[in-house]
Structures are given as structure tokens and as C-alpha cells.
A tleap script that builds the chain and sets N, CA, C and O, in Angstrom:
source leaprc.protein.ff14SB
mol = sequence {
  NMET ASP SER ARG SER ALA ALA ALA ARG PRO
  ALA HIE PRO ASP ALA ILE GLU PHE VAL ARG
  PHE CYS TYR ARG ARG LYS HIE VAL GLY TRP
  PRO GLU LEU TYR ASP GLU MET CYS ALA VAL
  ALA ASN ARG ALA THR PHE ARG GLY HIE ASP
  VAL ASP ALA LEU ALA GLY ILE GLY ILE GLY
  LEU CYS LEU SER ASP MET PRO GLY LEU ALA
  ALA ILE VAL ALA GLN VAL VAL ALA GLU GLU
  GLN GLN ALA ARG ARG PRO VAL ALA VAL ARG
  ILE VAL THR ASP GLU GLU GLN THR GLU GLU
  ALA ARG ASP GLN GLN GLU GLU PRO ALA GLY
  GLY MET ARG PRO ARG LEU VAL PRO ILE GLN
  VAL SER CALA
}
set mol.1.N position { 151.296 115.489 93.002 }
set mol.1.CA position { 151.328 114.742 94.244 }
set mol.1.C position { 151.057 115.694 95.404 }
set mol.1.O position { 151.543 116.825 95.414 }
set mol.2.N position { 150.291 115.236 96.365 }
set mol.2.CA position { 149.971 116.015 97.547 }
set mol.2.C position { 151.143 115.946 98.516 }
set mol.2.O position { 151.532 114.862 98.951 }
set mol.3.N position { 151.706 117.104 98.853 }
set mol.3.CA position { 152.901 117.122 99.714 }
set mol.3.C position { 152.591 116.626 101.117 }
set mol.3.O position { 153.479 116.111 101.795 }
set mol.4.N position { 151.335 116.771 101.571 }
set mol.4.CA position { 150.998 116.285 102.905 }
set mol.4.C position { 151.041 114.764 102.959 }
set mol.4.O position { 151.447 114.195 103.972 }
set mol.5.N position { 150.627 114.094 101.878 }
set mol.5.CA position { 150.676 112.636 101.870 }
set mol.5.C position { 152.117 112.140 101.783 }
set mol.5.O position { 152.446 111.093 102.340 }
set mol.6.N position { 152.977 112.885 101.088 }
set mol.6.CA position { 154.393 112.504 100.997 }
set mol.6.C position { 155.061 112.580 102.368 }
set mol.6.O position { 155.901 111.747 102.708 }
set mol.7.N position { 154.681 113.581 103.142 }
set mol.7.CA position { 155.277 113.732 104.471 }
set mol.7.C position { 154.775 112.654 105.425 }
set mol.7.O position { 155.474 112.289 106.370 }
set mol.8.N position { 153.554 112.137 105.184 }
set mol.8.CA position { 152.971 111.151 106.080 }
set mol.8.C position { 153.398 109.722 105.749 }
set mol.8.O position { 153.292 108.836 106.597 }
set mol.9.N position { 153.881 109.488 104.524 }
set mol.9.CA position { 154.289 108.147 104.103 }
set mol.9.C position { 155.546 107.701 104.844 }
set mol.9.O position { 156.428 108.518 105.109 }
set mol.10.N position { 155.638 106.410 105.181 }
set mol.10.CA position { 156.876 105.931 105.804 }
set mol.10.C position { 158.040 106.034 104.818 }
set mol.10.O position { 157.886 105.760 103.628 }
set mol.11.N position { 159.185 106.426 105.320 }
set mol.11.CA position { 160.356 106.616 104.466 }
set mol.11.C position { 161.031 105.286 104.167 }
set mol.11.O position { 161.018 104.371 104.990 }
set mol.12.N position { 161.618 105.189 102.988 }
set mol.12.CA position { 162.404 104.023 102.578 }
set mol.12.C position { 163.624 103.944 103.499 }
set mol.12.O position { 164.209 104.979 103.817 }
set mol.13.N position { 164.021 102.759 103.930 }
set mol.13.CA position { 165.191 102.638 104.815 }
set mol.13.C position { 166.459 103.275 104.233 }
set mol.13.O position { 167.254 103.850 104.978 }
set mol.14.N position { 166.655 103.181 102.921 }
set mol.14.CA position { 167.830 103.821 102.313 }
set mol.14.C position { 167.717 105.338 102.347 }
set mol.14.O position { 168.732 106.030 102.420 }
set mol.15.N position { 166.502 105.863 102.296 }
set mol.15.CA position { 166.310 107.313 102.394 }
set mol.15.C position { 166.712 107.788 103.783 }
set mol.15.O position { 167.358 108.825 103.932 }
set mol.16.N position { 166.325 107.025 104.793 }
set mol.16.CA position { 166.700 107.373 106.163 }
set mol.16.C position { 168.214 107.295 106.335 }
set mol.16.O position { 168.811 108.152 106.986 }
set mol.17.N position { 168.827 106.283 105.761 }
set mol.17.CA position { 170.284 106.150 105.857 }
set mol.17.C position { 171.003 107.276 105.123 }
set mol.17.O position { 172.058 107.728 105.567 }
set mol.18.N position { 170.443 107.734 104.002 }
set mol.18.CA position { 171.023 108.870 103.282 }
set mol.18.C position { 171.018 110.111 104.155 }
set mol.18.O position { 172.032 110.801 104.263 }
set mol.19.N position { 169.884 110.398 104.779 }
set mol.19.CA position { 169.788 111.576 105.652 }
set mol.19.C position { 170.730 111.424 106.841 }
set mol.19.O position { 171.392 112.384 107.235 }
set mol.20.N position { 170.793 110.224 107.413 }
set mol.20.CA position { 171.692 109.972 108.550 }
set mol.20.C position { 173.153 110.192 108.121 }
set mol.20.O position { 173.934 110.785 108.865 }
set mol.21.N position { 173.514 109.718 106.933 }
set mol.21.CA position { 174.858 109.904 106.396 }
set mol.21.C position { 175.187 111.392 106.297 }
set mol.21.O position { 176.263 111.821 106.714 }
set mol.22.N position { 174.268 112.169 105.751 }
set mol.22.CA position { 174.487 113.610 105.600 }
set mol.22.C position { 174.551 114.301 106.957 }
set mol.22.O position { 175.380 115.186 107.171 }
set mol.23.N position { 173.675 113.896 107.873 }
set mol.23.CA position { 173.665 114.505 109.212 }
set mol.23.C position { 174.977 114.242 109.940 }
set mol.23.O position { 175.511 115.134 110.599 }
set mol.24.N position { 175.490 113.046 109.828 }
set mol.24.CA position { 176.736 112.718 110.514 }
set mol.24.C position { 177.929 113.458 109.929 }
set mol.24.O position { 178.946 113.621 110.602 }
set mol.25.N position { 177.819 113.901 108.700 }
set mol.25.CA position { 178.890 114.697 108.088 }
set mol.25.C position { 178.887 116.130 108.598 }
set mol.25.O position { 179.952 116.732 108.739 }
set mol.26.N position { 177.716 116.688 108.876 }
set mol.26.CA position { 177.621 118.112 109.225 }
set mol.26.C position { 177.045 118.408 110.612 }
set mol.26.O position { 177.364 119.453 111.180 }
set mol.27.N position { 176.218 117.543 111.175 }
set mol.27.CA position { 175.574 117.770 112.476 }
set mol.27.C position { 174.831 119.099 112.535 }
set mol.27.O position { 174.994 119.873 113.479 }
set mol.28.N position { 174.015 119.353 111.515 }
set mol.28.CA position { 173.151 120.531 111.495 }
set mol.28.C position { 171.725 120.061 111.234 }
set mol.28.O position { 171.508 118.937 110.781 }
set mol.29.N position { 170.775 120.906 111.515 }
set mol.29.CA position { 169.374 120.564 111.309 }
set mol.29.C position { 168.828 121.161 110.024 }
set mol.29.O position { 169.565 121.692 109.193 }
set mol.30.N position { 167.531 121.059 109.889 }
set mol.30.CA position { 166.825 121.611 108.731 }
set mol.30.C position { 166.768 123.107 108.891 }
set mol.30.O position { 166.484 123.542 110.007 }
set mol.31.N position { 166.999 123.923 107.927 }
set mol.31.CA position { 167.215 123.671 106.508 }
set mol.31.C position { 168.684 123.572 106.099 }
set mol.31.O position { 168.988 123.319 104.933 }
set mol.32.N position { 169.602 123.771 107.062 }
set mol.32.CA position { 171.025 123.724 106.708 }
set mol.32.C position { 171.433 122.360 106.162 }
set mol.32.O position { 172.295 122.265 105.288 }
set mol.33.N position { 170.814 121.316 106.678 }
set mol.33.CA position { 171.147 119.971 106.215 }
set mol.33.C position { 170.782 119.767 104.746 }
set mol.33.O position { 171.388 118.942 104.062 }
set mol.34.N position { 169.801 120.512 104.265 }
set mol.34.CA position { 169.408 120.430 102.859 }
set mol.34.C position { 170.604 120.726 101.947 }
set mol.34.O position { 170.799 120.046 100.940 }
set mol.35.N position { 171.397 121.731 102.296 }
set mol.35.CA position { 172.582 122.069 101.489 }
set mol.35.C position { 173.552 120.897 101.420 }
set mol.35.O position { 174.098 120.602 100.357 }
set mol.36.N position { 173.765 120.232 102.544 }
set mol.36.CA position { 174.662 119.080 102.572 }
set mol.36.C position { 174.088 117.934 101.741 }
set mol.36.O position { 174.828 117.253 101.032 }
set mol.37.N position { 172.789 117.720 101.824 }
set mol.37.CA position { 172.168 116.649 101.040 }
set mol.37.C position { 172.307 116.916 99.542 }
set mol.37.O position { 172.559 115.993 98.769 }
set mol.38.N position { 172.147 118.162 99.135 }
set mol.38.CA position { 172.323 118.515 97.716 }
set mol.38.C position { 173.765 118.264 97.275 }
set mol.38.O position { 173.999 117.735 96.188 }
set mol.39.N position { 174.720 118.638 98.106 }
set mol.39.CA position { 176.128 118.431 97.766 }
set mol.39.C position { 176.452 116.940 97.661 }
set mol.39.O position { 177.138 116.518 96.730 }
set mol.40.N position { 175.963 116.148 98.605 }
set mol.40.CA position { 176.200 114.699 98.588 }
set mol.40.C position { 175.554 114.084 97.354 }
set mol.40.O position { 176.150 113.223 96.707 }
set mol.41.N position { 174.342 114.516 97.022 }
set mol.41.CA position { 173.640 113.985 95.846 }
set mol.41.C position { 174.366 114.352 94.561 }
set mol.41.O position { 174.510 113.512 93.672 }
set mol.42.N position { 174.821 115.580 94.449 }
set mol.42.CA position { 175.509 116.019 93.230 }
set mol.42.C position { 176.848 115.322 93.032 }
set mol.42.O position { 177.295 115.143 91.899 }
set mol.43.N position { 177.493 114.925 94.132 }
set mol.43.CA position { 178.782 114.223 94.041 }
set mol.43.C position { 178.623 112.705 94.086 }
set mol.43.O position { 179.604 111.973 93.953 }
set mol.44.N position { 177.386 112.229 94.273 }
set mol.44.CA position { 177.097 110.796 94.395 }
set mol.44.C position { 177.968 110.166 95.489 }
set mol.44.O position { 178.498 109.068 95.319 }
set mol.45.N position { 178.105 110.868 96.596 }
set mol.45.CA position { 178.951 110.425 97.696 }
set mol.45.C position { 178.336 109.282 98.482 }
set mol.45.O position { 179.064 108.448 99.021 }
set mol.46.N position { 177.022 109.221 98.561 }
set mol.46.CA position { 176.336 108.180 99.326 }
set mol.46.C position { 176.089 106.977 98.429 }
set mol.46.O position { 175.201 107.004 97.577 }
set mol.47.N position { 176.872 105.925 98.620 }
set mol.47.CA position { 176.719 104.660 97.896 }
set mol.47.C position { 176.665 104.830 96.376 }
set mol.47.O position { 176.101 103.986 95.679 }
set mol.48.N position { 177.235 105.893 95.867 }
set mol.48.CA position { 177.235 106.139 94.428 }
set mol.48.C position { 175.904 106.631 93.894 }
set mol.48.O position { 175.731 106.732 92.680 }
set mol.49.N position { 174.949 106.943 94.781 }
set mol.49.CA position { 173.624 107.406 94.361 }
set mol.49.C position { 173.691 108.865 93.932 }
set mol.49.O position { 174.114 109.732 94.697 }
set mol.50.N position { 173.268 109.126 92.700 }
set mol.50.CA position { 173.151 110.508 92.246 }
set mol.50.C position { 171.737 111.001 92.523 }
set mol.50.O position { 170.955 110.316 93.183 }
set mol.51.N position { 171.409 112.182 92.022 }
set mol.51.CA position { 170.102 112.787 92.278 }
set mol.51.C position { 168.974 111.872 91.808 }
set mol.51.O position { 167.982 111.703 92.516 }
set mol.52.N position { 169.115 111.284 90.627 }
set mol.52.CA position { 168.059 110.416 90.093 }
set mol.52.C position { 167.894 109.144 90.929 }
set mol.52.O position { 166.770 108.720 91.197 }
set mol.53.N position { 169.003 108.541 91.339 }
set mol.53.CA position { 168.921 107.328 92.154 }
set mol.53.C position { 168.300 107.633 93.516 }
set mol.53.O position { 167.537 106.826 94.046 }
set mol.54.N position { 168.623 108.787 94.079 }
set mol.54.CA position { 168.038 109.172 95.357 }
set mol.54.C position { 166.539 109.425 95.228 }
set mol.54.O position { 165.775 109.120 96.143 }
set mol.55.N position { 166.122 109.976 94.102 }
set mol.55.CA position { 164.691 110.181 93.863 }
set mol.55.C position { 163.962 108.843 93.860 }
set mol.55.O position { 162.809 108.763 94.284 }
set mol.56.N position { 164.625 107.796 93.388 }
set mol.56.CA position { 164.025 106.472 93.354 }
set mol.56.C position { 163.777 105.878 94.737 }
set mol.56.O position { 162.936 104.990 94.883 }
set mol.57.N position { 164.496 106.354 95.754 }
set mol.57.CA position { 164.273 105.853 97.119 }
set mol.57.C position { 163.514 106.857 97.978 }
set mol.57.O position { 163.397 106.684 99.191 }
set mol.58.N position { 163.002 107.905 97.343 }
set mol.58.CA position { 162.161 108.855 98.068 }
set mol.58.C position { 162.848 110.115 98.534 }
set mol.58.O position { 162.275 110.871 99.319 }
set mol.59.N position { 164.073 110.367 98.071 }
set mol.59.CA position { 164.777 111.608 98.409 }
set mol.59.C position { 164.673 112.536 97.211 }
set mol.59.O position { 165.466 112.458 96.274 }
set mol.60.N position { 163.689 113.406 97.259 }
set mol.60.CA position { 163.530 114.414 96.218 }
set mol.60.C position { 164.065 115.733 96.728 }
set mol.60.O position { 163.794 116.119 97.865 }
set mol.61.N position { 164.812 116.417 95.911 }
set mol.61.CA position { 165.420 117.676 96.334 }
set mol.61.C position { 164.726 118.888 95.729 }
set mol.61.O position { 165.240 120.003 95.806 }
set mol.62.N position { 163.555 118.673 95.124 }
set mol.62.CA position { 162.767 119.758 94.532 }
set mol.62.C position { 161.941 120.448 95.614 }
set mol.62.O position { 161.728 119.908 96.700 }
set mol.63.N position { 161.490 121.639 95.293 }
set mol.63.CA position { 160.683 122.406 96.235 }
set mol.63.C position { 159.426 121.639 96.650 }
set mol.63.O position { 159.021 121.698 97.811 }
set mol.64.N position { 158.814 120.927 95.718 }
set mol.64.CA position { 157.587 120.193 96.033 }
set mol.64.C position { 157.835 118.996 96.960 }
set mol.64.O position { 156.897 118.477 97.565 }
set mol.65.N position { 159.085 118.561 97.072 }
set mol.65.CA position { 159.429 117.420 97.925 }
set mol.65.C position { 159.857 117.823 99.335 }
set mol.65.O position { 160.130 116.961 100.170 }
set mol.66.N position { 159.917 119.124 99.602 }
set mol.66.CA position { 160.430 119.604 100.882 }
set mol.66.C position { 159.676 119.088 102.102 }
set mol.66.O position { 160.330 118.712 103.075 }
set mol.67.N position { 158.344 119.044 102.117 }
set mol.67.CA position { 157.677 118.569 103.337 }
set mol.67.C position { 158.069 117.138 103.716 }
set mol.67.O position { 158.324 116.856 104.887 }
set mol.68.N position { 158.118 116.246 102.744 }
set mol.68.CA position { 158.504 114.867 103.030 }
set mol.68.C position { 159.947 114.763 103.476 }
set mol.68.O position { 160.266 114.019 104.403 }
set mol.69.N position { 160.822 115.510 102.815 }
set mol.69.CA position { 162.236 115.495 103.171 }
set mol.69.C position { 162.462 116.083 104.563 }
set mol.69.O position { 163.262 115.565 105.342 }
set mol.70.N position { 161.758 117.157 104.865 }
set mol.70.CA position { 161.880 117.772 106.194 }
set mol.70.C position { 161.407 116.815 107.286 }
set mol.70.O position { 161.968 116.802 108.382 }
set mol.71.N position { 160.383 116.017 106.997 }
set mol.71.CA position { 159.890 115.042 107.982 }
set mol.71.C position { 160.939 113.965 108.245 }
set mol.71.O position { 161.137 113.565 109.392 }
set mol.72.N position { 161.612 113.492 107.196 }
set mol.72.CA position { 162.663 112.486 107.365 }
set mol.72.C position { 163.816 113.077 108.168 }
set mol.72.O position { 164.355 112.430 109.066 }
set mol.73.N position { 164.189 114.308 107.839 }
set mol.73.CA position { 165.282 114.971 108.557 }
set mol.73.C position { 164.932 115.113 110.035 }
set mol.73.O position { 165.772 114.849 110.896 }
set mol.74.N position { 163.711 115.524 110.335 }
set mol.74.CA position { 163.310 115.687 111.738 }
set mol.74.C position { 163.406 114.357 112.482 }
set mol.74.O position { 163.862 114.316 113.625 }
set mol.75.N position { 162.982 113.285 111.846 }
set mol.75.CA position { 163.040 111.953 112.469 }
set mol.75.C position { 164.487 111.545 112.739 }
set mol.75.O position { 164.817 111.101 113.839 }
set mol.76.N position { 165.337 111.695 111.743 }
set mol.76.CA position { 166.734 111.268 111.877 }
set mol.76.C position { 167.472 112.116 112.911 }
set mol.76.O position { 168.207 111.577 113.737 }
set mol.77.N position { 167.287 113.425 112.875 }
set mol.77.CA position { 167.968 114.305 113.828 }
set mol.77.C position { 167.534 113.971 115.252 }
set mol.77.O position { 168.365 113.936 116.159 }
set mol.78.N position { 166.242 113.726 115.454 }
set mol.78.CA position { 165.761 113.366 116.795 }
set mol.78.C position { 166.384 112.051 117.262 }
set mol.78.O position { 166.795 111.937 118.417 }
set mol.79.N position { 166.456 111.058 116.374 }
set mol.79.CA position { 167.062 109.776 116.728 }
set mol.79.C position { 168.538 109.932 117.055 }
set mol.79.O position { 169.022 109.360 118.032 }
set mol.80.N position { 169.254 110.698 116.251 }
set mol.80.CA position { 170.690 110.887 116.467 }
set mol.80.C position { 170.963 111.630 117.769 }
set mol.80.O position { 171.894 111.284 118.496 }
set mol.81.N position { 170.165 112.641 118.069 }
set mol.81.CA position { 170.366 113.397 119.300 }
set mol.81.C position { 170.017 112.565 120.521 }
set mol.81.O position { 170.656 112.691 121.566 }
set mol.82.N position { 169.012 111.721 120.394 }
set mol.82.CA position { 168.637 110.859 121.513 }
set mol.82.C position { 169.723 109.818 121.779 }
set mol.82.O position { 169.954 109.439 122.927 }
set mol.83.N position { 170.383 109.361 120.726 }
set mol.83.CA position { 171.427 108.344 120.880 }
set mol.83.C position { 172.677 108.898 121.550 }
set mol.83.O position { 173.435 108.153 122.171 }
set mol.84.N position { 172.889 110.189 121.427 }
set mol.84.CA position { 174.068 110.804 122.043 }
set mol.84.C position { 173.709 111.294 123.435 }
set mol.84.O position { 172.999 112.286 123.596 }
set mol.85.N position { 174.211 110.584 124.441 }
set mol.85.CA position { 173.963 110.984 125.824 }
set mol.85.C position { 175.087 111.895 126.280 }
set mol.85.O position { 176.238 111.698 125.889 }
set mol.86.N position { 174.774 112.888 127.099 }
set mol.86.CA position { 175.848 113.741 127.619 }
set mol.86.C position { 176.740 112.955 128.560 }
set mol.86.O position { 176.261 112.186 129.394 }
set mol.87.N position { 178.018 113.151 128.420 }
set mol.87.CA position { 178.996 112.464 129.258 }
set mol.87.C position { 179.979 113.504 129.784 }
set mol.87.O position { 180.457 114.366 129.047 }
set mol.88.N position { 180.260 113.399 131.048 }
set mol.88.CA position { 181.273 114.263 131.647 }
set mol.88.C position { 182.205 113.368 132.452 }
set mol.88.O position { 181.770 112.386 133.052 }
set mol.89.N position { 183.464 113.705 132.461 }
set mol.89.CA position { 184.437 112.958 133.242 }
set mol.89.C position { 185.287 113.921 134.054 }
set mol.89.O position { 185.409 115.103 133.735 }
set mol.90.N position { 185.864 113.382 135.105 }
set mol.90.CA position { 186.757 114.159 135.948 }
set mol.90.C position { 187.995 113.316 136.162 }
set mol.90.O position { 187.886 112.145 136.526 }
set mol.91.N position { 189.151 113.875 135.949 }
set mol.91.CA position { 190.402 113.158 136.177 }
set mol.91.C position { 190.775 113.339 137.640 }
set mol.91.O position { 190.876 114.458 138.143 }
set mol.92.N position { 190.978 112.210 138.306 }
set mol.92.CA position { 191.303 112.253 139.728 }
set mol.92.C position { 192.603 111.509 139.981 }
set mol.92.O position { 193.023 110.684 139.170 }
set mol.93.N position { 193.238 111.802 141.106 }
set mol.93.CA position { 194.448 111.098 141.515 }
set mol.93.C position { 194.062 110.007 142.493 }
set mol.93.O position { 192.905 109.900 142.900 }
set mol.94.N position { 195.035 109.203 142.863 }
set mol.94.CA position { 194.792 108.089 143.782 }
set mol.94.C position { 194.151 108.546 145.091 }
set mol.94.O position { 193.285 107.861 145.634 }
set mol.95.N position { 194.573 109.690 145.588 }
set mol.95.CA position { 194.077 110.151 146.880 }
set mol.95.C position { 192.572 110.387 146.860 }
set mol.95.O position { 191.923 110.327 147.904 }
set mol.96.N position { 192.014 110.653 145.687 }
set mol.96.CA position { 190.591 110.961 145.590 }
set mol.96.C position { 189.733 109.721 145.385 }
set mol.96.O position { 188.506 109.799 145.439 }
set mol.97.N position { 190.360 108.597 145.153 }
set mol.97.CA position { 189.598 107.376 144.923 }
set mol.97.C position { 189.316 106.664 146.228 }
set mol.97.O position { 189.993 106.881 147.233 }
set mol.98.N position { 188.328 105.831 146.200 }
set mol.98.CA position { 187.985 105.064 147.398 }
set mol.98.C position { 188.984 103.931 147.584 }
set mol.98.O position { 189.650 103.524 146.632 }
set mol.99.N position { 189.089 103.425 148.796 }
set mol.99.CA position { 189.981 102.303 149.083 }
set mol.99.C position { 189.593 101.074 148.256 }
set mol.99.O position { 190.461 100.326 147.807 }
set mol.100.N position { 188.323 100.875 148.063 }
set mol.100.CA position { 187.857 99.729 147.290 }
set mol.100.C position { 188.349 99.787 145.847 }
set mol.100.O position { 188.769 98.770 145.294 }
set mol.101.N position { 188.300 100.947 145.248 }
set mol.101.CA position { 188.760 101.099 143.866 }
set mol.101.C position { 190.267 100.872 143.782 }
set mol.101.O position { 190.755 100.293 142.812 }
set mol.102.N position { 191.009 101.329 144.802 }
set mol.102.CA position { 192.455 101.135 144.805 }
set mol.102.C position { 192.823 99.665 144.914 }
set mol.102.O position { 193.782 99.223 144.283 }
set mol.103.N position { 192.083 98.905 145.698 }
set mol.103.CA position { 192.363 97.482 145.879 }
set mol.103.C position { 192.179 96.693 144.590 }
set mol.103.O position { 192.804 95.647 144.415 }
set mol.104.N position { 191.352 97.165 143.706 }
set mol.104.CA position { 191.047 96.434 142.472 }
set mol.104.C position { 192.054 96.709 141.361 }
set mol.104.O position { 192.042 96.017 140.343 }
set mol.105.N position { 192.920 97.699 141.530 }
set mol.105.CA position { 193.825 98.084 140.449 }
set mol.105.C position { 195.274 97.950 140.895 }
set mol.105.O position { 195.601 98.117 142.070 }
set mol.106.N position { 196.137 97.643 139.924 }
set mol.106.CA position { 197.567 97.526 140.214 }
set mol.106.C position { 198.181 98.911 140.330 }
set mol.106.O position { 197.704 99.867 139.718 }
set mol.107.N position { 199.227 99.010 141.110 }
set mol.107.CA position { 199.925 100.267 141.329 }
set mol.107.C position { 200.977 100.469 140.239 }
set mol.107.O position { 201.891 99.652 140.129 }
set mol.108.N position { 200.882 101.527 139.428 }
set mol.108.CA position { 201.917 101.787 138.427 }
set mol.108.C position { 203.141 102.435 139.078 }
set mol.108.O position { 203.095 102.882 140.224 }
set mol.109.N position { 204.221 102.473 138.323 }
set mol.109.CA position { 205.446 103.100 138.823 }
set mol.109.C position { 205.187 104.580 139.062 }
set mol.109.O position { 204.484 105.224 138.283 }
set mol.110.N position { 205.745 105.116 140.124 }
set mol.110.CA position { 205.611 106.538 140.407 }
set mol.110.C position { 204.462 106.871 141.340 }
set mol.110.O position { 204.410 107.980 141.870 }
set mol.111.N position { 203.543 105.948 141.555 }
set mol.111.CA position { 202.465 106.175 142.503 }
set mol.111.C position { 201.303 107.017 141.988 }
set mol.111.O position { 200.279 107.094 142.668 }
set mol.112.N position { 201.407 107.651 140.825 }
set mol.112.CA position { 200.315 108.467 140.295 }
set mol.112.C position { 199.483 107.641 139.323 }
set mol.112.O position { 200.021 107.006 138.416 }
set mol.113.N position { 198.193 107.653 139.515 }
set mol.113.CA position { 197.274 106.947 138.626 }
set mol.113.C position { 196.101 107.849 138.307 }
set mol.113.O position { 195.093 107.798 139.012 }
set mol.114.N position { 196.188 108.669 137.282 }
set mol.114.CA position { 195.012 109.470 136.938 }
set mol.114.C position { 193.903 108.545 136.443 }
set mol.114.O position { 194.175 107.595 135.709 }
set mol.115.N position { 192.691 108.804 136.826 }
set mol.115.CA position { 191.541 107.990 136.442 }
set mol.115.C position { 190.448 108.882 135.881 }
set mol.115.O position { 190.310 110.039 136.276 }
set mol.116.N position { 189.679 108.334 134.961 }
set mol.116.CA position { 188.490 109.012 134.471 }
set mol.116.C position { 187.318 108.506 135.296 }
set mol.116.O position { 187.035 107.308 135.327 }
set mol.117.N position { 186.651 109.422 135.955 }
set mol.117.CA position { 185.533 109.071 136.829 }
set mol.117.C position { 184.271 109.663 136.226 }
set mol.117.O position { 184.204 110.877 136.036 }
set mol.118.N position { 183.261 108.843 135.915 }
set mol.118.CA position { 182.014 109.375 135.362 }
set mol.118.C position { 181.328 110.293 136.368 }
set mol.118.O position { 181.325 110.029 137.570 }
set mol.119.N position { 180.755 111.360 135.861 }
set mol.119.CA position { 180.041 112.335 136.686 }
set mol.119.C position { 178.591 112.359 136.212 }
set mol.119.O position { 178.332 112.342 135.009 }
set mol.120.N position { 177.657 112.399 137.136 }
set mol.120.CA position { 176.244 112.488 136.807 }
set mol.120.C position { 175.970 113.807 136.091 }
set mol.120.O position { 176.329 114.874 136.589 }
set mol.121.N position { 175.333 113.733 134.920 }
set mol.121.CA position { 175.020 114.925 134.132 }
set mol.121.C position { 173.513 115.029 134.018 }
set mol.121.O position { 172.844 114.075 133.620 }
set mol.122.N position { 172.985 116.182 134.366 }
set mol.122.CA position { 171.539 116.365 134.211 }
set mol.122.C position { 171.266 116.972 132.843 }
set mol.122.O position { 171.983 117.864 132.391 }
set mol.123.N position { 170.220 116.477 132.191 }
set mol.123.CA position { 169.892 116.944 130.843 }
set mol.123.C position { 169.157 118.238 130.844 }
set mol.123.O position { 168.814 118.754 129.780 }
savepdb mol mol.pdb
quit
């Protein structure tokens, strides 16, 4: 089989989910993710799929399958990173909030109301 054609073929949805499952366990990229995929395959951790079952959905762990597998990993990692937006918060006291925000909320006992305020984060 030509490895370039394997990398260009669309991946099976279960193959993408397998890579996503492994990525969410470790949050590493290629080639480190390969180690996690081998461990998951050997333990049949993903839906009970062992190495042979994964081969049936297009996840080959052999050297000749690396280009196609690396392409799936690149796609999944890019999607996962894009889905995670940077978020920053700042805890403020009542004195730092606007009058409008105070009018919308009830006053707790003690007068202190720490709030999480979203902060603009540049990428």
C-alpha cells in the first residue's frame, strides 16, 4: 500500500474518536501520542477494541501506517486545540464592580461578594 494514499484518505469516524480518546488522556502531540495509542490498543481501553479491531477502522500501529496515523493525529490535535479557548478570570470585591452589576445581584451576609470577572485574553 502506498503510504501517501493512506494519509490522503478520509479517516473512519471511529478512528478519529480513538485518536481523540487517546489525546484527551495525555494531551501530547505526535510522536508522543503514538505511545499512548499503543498502550490503549494493547489494553483494549477504547470501546474494547484491540490492535486487530483498530486496524479494521484504519488505525494501524505499524511503521508503514505512520503517515496516515500522523495525519489523523494532526487533524484531531488541531481540532482539540481550537476548541479550547484561553480563559482568564479575576476575582473582584463589591467595590470593584459597577453599580449596575450590584443592582442585579442580592447582597449576601457580611457584605463581601467575590465575583469572577472575565478578562479579555489575546491569543
